[in-house]
C-alpha positions in Angstrom: 0.1 -0.3 0.1 1.9 3.3 -1.2 2.1 5.9 1.3 -0.4 8.2 2.3 0.0 12.4 1.9 -1.1 14.2 5.0 -3.5 15.9 2.6 -5.0 13.2 1.1 -8.5 11.4 1.6 -8.1 9.2 4.5 -8.4 5.6 3.8 -10.9 4.8 6.8 -13.3 6.2 4.6 -14.8 8.9 6.6 -14.3 11.7 4.0 -12.0 13.9 5.9 -8.1 14.5 5.0 -5.6 12.0 6.4 -3.7 15.0 8.9 -7.3 15.5 10.0 -8.5 12.2 10.7 -6.2 9.0 11.3 -2.9 10.7 11.2 -2.1 11.2 15.0 -3.2 7.5 15.4 -0.6 6.5 13.0 1.9 8.7 14.3 1.5 7.5 17.9 0.9 3.7 17.0 4.9 2.5 17.4 4.3 4.0 21.0 0.9 1.8 21.6 1.4 -1.9 23.7 1.8 -4.6 20.9 -1.2 -6.2 21.8 -3.2 -3.0 20.8 -1.2 -2.7 17.6 -2.3 -5.5 16.2 -5.8 -4.7 16.7 -5.6 -1.3 15.6 -3.5 -2.7 12.3 -6.4 -4.9 11.5 -9.2 -2.6 12.0 -7.2 0.1 9.9 -6.8 -2.4 6.9 -10.6 -3.7 7.3 -11.9 -0.2 7.1 -9.0 0.8 4.1 -10.3 -2.2 2.2 -13.6 -1.4 2.6 -13.4 2.0 1.3 -11.5 1.1 -1.5 -14.1 -1.5 -2.5 -17.1 1.1 -2.0 -15.0 3.3 -4.3 -14.8 0.5 -6.8 -18.2 0.0 -6.6 -19.2 3.7 -7.3 -16.9 4.0 -10.1 -18.7 1.7 -11.8 -22.0 2.7 -11.3 -21.2 6.9 -11.1 -18.0 6.9 -13.1 -15.1 8.9 -12.3 -16.6 12.4 -11.8 -17.0 13.9 -8.2 -19.2 11.0 -6.1 -23.0 12.0 -5.4 -22.7 13.6 -2.0 -26.2 12.9 -0.3 -27.0 12.0 3.3 -30.5 11.7 5.4 -30.6 14.1 8.0 -33.6 13.4 10.4 -36.6 13.4 8.0 -34.7 15.1 5.4 -32.9 14.0 2.3 -29.9 16.3 1.4 -28.0 16.2 -1.9 -25.3 18.4 -2.7 -24.6 19.8 -5.9 -21.2 21.9 -6.3 -21.8 24.4 -3.6 -25.5 24.5 -3.4 -27.6 21.9 -0.7 -31.2 20.6 -1.8 -33.2 18.9 1.1 -36.5 17.7 0.8 -39.0 15.1 3.1 -40.1 13.0 0.0 -37.3 12.1 -1.8 -36.5 8.3 -1.5 -34.3 7.6 -4.3 -31.7 10.1 -6.4 -34.2 10.1 -9.3 -36.7 11.8 -7.1 -34.3 14.3 -6.5 -33.3 14.5 -10.5 -37.2 15.5 -10.8 -36.8 18.5 -8.8 -33.9 19.8 -9.8 -34.7 20.0 -13.2 -37.9 21.9 -12.2 -35.7 24.1 -10.0 -33.2 24.8 -12.7 -35.6 25.6 -15.7 -37.5 27.7 -13.0 -41.3 27.0 -12.3 -42.2 30.3 -14.2 -40.6 29.3 -17.5 -42.4 25.6 -17.5 -45.4 28.1 -16.7 -45.0 30.3 -19.9 -44.2 27.1 -21.8 -47.6 25.4 -21.0 -49.4 28.6 -22.0 -47.7 28.0 -25.7 -49.9 25.7 -28.3 -48.0 22.3 -28.1 -46.4 22.3 -31.4 -44.3 25.5 -30.0 -43.7 24.2 -26.7 -40.0 23.0 -25.7 -39.5 19.5 -25.8 -38.7 18.9 -22.2 -42.6 20.0 -21.5 -43.3 17.0 -23.8 -41.1 14.6 -22.0 -42.1 15.9 -18.6 -45.6 15.6 -19.3 -44.8 11.8 -20.9 -43.0 11.2 -17.7 -45.8 11.8 -15.3 -48.2 9.9 -17.2 -45.8 7.1 -17.4 -45.2 7.2 -13.5 -48.9 7.2 -13.0 -49.4 3.8 -14.3 -46.9 1.7 -12.0 -47.3 4.2 -9.1 -49.4 2.6 -5.6 -49.7 6.1 -4.5 -49.0 4.7 -0.9 -45.3 5.9 -1.3 -43.6 2.6 -1.7 -40.2 2.7 -3.7 -41.1 0.8 -7.2 -38.9 0.0 -9.9 -40.1 0.7 -13.5 -39.1 0.0 -17.4 -37.2 2.8 -18.4 -38.8 4.2 -22.1 -37.8 7.1 -24.2 -39.4 9.9 -22.2 -37.9 9.1 -19.0 -34.7 8.5 -20.6 -34.6 11.7 -22.1 -35.6 13.9 -19.3 -34.3 12.2 -16.4 -30.7 11.6 -18.5 -30.8 15.3 -19.1 -31.5 16.5 -15.5 -28.1 14.0 -14.6 -26.2 15.7 -17.0 -27.0 19.3 -15.9 -26.2 17.9 -12.5 -23.2 16.4 -13.2 -21.7 19.9 -15.0 -22.8 22.0 -11.9 -21.3 19.5 -9.5 -17.8 19.1 -11.4 -17.7 22.7 -12.5 -19.2 24.6 -9.7 -22.9 26.3 -9.3 -21.7 29.5 -10.3 -20.3 28.8 -13.6 -21.4 31.3 -16.1 -20.7 28.8 -19.1 -23.6 26.4 -17.4 -25.9 29.0 -17.0 -25.6 29.8 -20.7 -26.1 25.9 -21.4 -29.3 26.0 -19.6 -30.7 29.2 -21.6 -29.6 27.1 -24.5 -32.0 24.2 -23.6 -35.0 26.5 -22.8 -34.9 28.6 -26.2 -36.5 25.9 -28.6 -34.2 27.1 -31.6 -30.6 26.3 -29.5 -32.3 23.1 -27.8 -30.8 20.8 -29.5 -27.3 21.7 -29.9 -27.1 22.5 -26.3 -29.3 19.0 -25.6 -26.1 17.1 -27.7 -23.2 19.3 -25.9 -24.6 18.4 -22.7 -24.7 14.4 -23.6 -21.2 14.5 -24.8 -20.1 16.7 -21.8 -22.0 14.3 -19.3 -19.7 11.0 -20.9 -16.6 13.2 -20.7 -17.1 14.0 -16.9 -17.9 10.1 -16.1 -15.0 9.3 -17.9 -12.7 11.0 -16.0 -12.3 14.0 -17.8 -11.8 18.0 -16.3 -13.8 20.1 -18.5 -13.3 23.7 -19.6 -16.5 25.4 -21.3 -15.2 27.8 -24.0 -16.8 31.4 -23.6 -17.4 32.3 -27.4 -16.7 36.1 -28.3 -17.7 38.4 -31.0 -14.4 39.3 -32.1 -11.8 36.8 -33.0 -11.7 33.4 -34.3 -14.4 31.0 -33.1 -13.4 28.4 -30.8 -14.6 24.7 -29.9 -17.3 24.0 -27.2 -15.1 22.9 -24.9 -11.6 21.8 -23.5 -11.4 18.0 -22.0 -8.3 17.1 -20.1 -7.6 13.4 -19.2 -7.0 13.3 -15.2 -4.8 10.2 -16.0 -2.5 11.2 -18.8 -3.1 15.1 -18.7 -3.7 15.1 -22.5 -5.9 17.9 -23.5 -8.9 17.7 -26.4 -10.4 20.3 -28.0 -14.2 19.0 -28.4 -16.7 20.4 -30.9 -20.3 19.0 -31.0 -22.9 18.8 -33.8 -26.4 17.7 -34.8 -27.9 17.3 -38.1 -31.6 19.0 -37.5 -34.2 16.9 -38.7 -38.2 18.7 -38.6 -40.3 17.7 -35.8 -37.5 16.6 -33.6 -35.6 18.0 -30.9 -37.5 21.4 -31.4 -36.7 21.9 -35.2 -39.3 22.2 -38.1 -39.4 23.1 -41.5 -37.4 26.3 -41.2 -34.0 24.9 -39.7 -34.7 21.3 -40.2 -34.4 18.6 -43.1 -37.7 17.0 -43.8 -38.1 13.7 -42.0 -37.6 11.5 -44.9 -34.5 13.0 -46.2 -31.5 10.9 -46.3 -29.3 13.7 -47.5 -25.8 13.5 -45.9 -24.5 17.0 -47.3 -25.7 18.9 -44.1 -22.8 16.8 -42.4 -20.2 17.4 -44.4 -20.6 21.3 -44.0 -20.6 21.1 -40.2 -17.9 18.5 -40.5 -15.9 21.6 -42.4 -17.4 24.2 -39.9 -16.2 22.2 -37.0 -12.6 21.9 -38.7 -12.2 25.7 -38.8 -12.6 26.3 -35.2 -9.9 26.7 -33.2 -8.7 24.3 -30.9 -6.1 24.5 -28.1 -5.4 20.8 -27.9 -6.4 17.3 -30.1 -9.6 17.7 -31.8 -12.4 15.8 -31.5 -15.5 16.3 -33.7 -18.9 14.8 -32.4 -21.7 14.7 -35.2 -25.1 13.8 -34.5 -26.2 12.1 -37.4 -29.9 11.6 -36.9 -29.8 9.2 -39.4 -32.1 6.5 -40.2 -31.8 5.6 -43.9 -31.8 1.7 -45.3 -28.5 2.8 -47.2 -24.8 1.8 -46.3 -23.3 4.2 -43.7 -19.7 3.7 -45.6 -21.3 6.4 -47.6 -21.0 9.0 -44.6 -17.0 8.2 -44.6 -16.9 8.7 -48.0 -18.6 12.0 -48.2 -16.6 13.3 -45.3 
């Protein structure tokens, strides 16, 4: 077992720094009677192994970003997001928090204003929210019991988006101005598709163990890639650009900014890829292209065209 630094997390799993937890006990360990040393050594080893096992499971479930911080205090379930604390007496599972969190991020006022619009003009988030509610009602028993239900598209999209925003705020900070701009983009139907796809990709990079830096775009100077990602393991830096082909009737697009549903033309992808390569990059470049492509044709055409 490698030597632990005084500012490293204590291996006992307390969540405290080593110097503020077991450091004093370890330093005085040699002065204790042999009978006491044996018992403490066994206990430290057990707690260390238990903590490492729990961390292994957590990383398999949550990825390599900051861990979920939640705790039951009296009758309240508390969840920490960045520097903000959220609490409720009614949450029983993490998805309960995500449903609440989504409403808080979007604001009740914005949701109410969207619902006043004709259905075909509403933001896709509203449709997902309504479908989630109706789907949950089919399984809920009305007694507050925790239930398990199969995922469907609406639940996956709605709670998946909530989790992506949570990851960004939790890992980048509650006061990050670029995260707030991304949320504003999600609330704008015309910008929704781009912001949604970008949130999904950043979610993947955070869980894969990358530090994310969102790039502030300015009207002056060259346009830059959407965000930078630095590997915590290797220190390698990547500049990420995210694009998705628009299809009318999907993700907030209509005939004014989306191709017809039965259109299999790949030309827009070539233009998006060209524009992406023209953006300034400060690291190795990675471009994600959302195809929105469902044609019974050979996908080799895409690589040939690009």
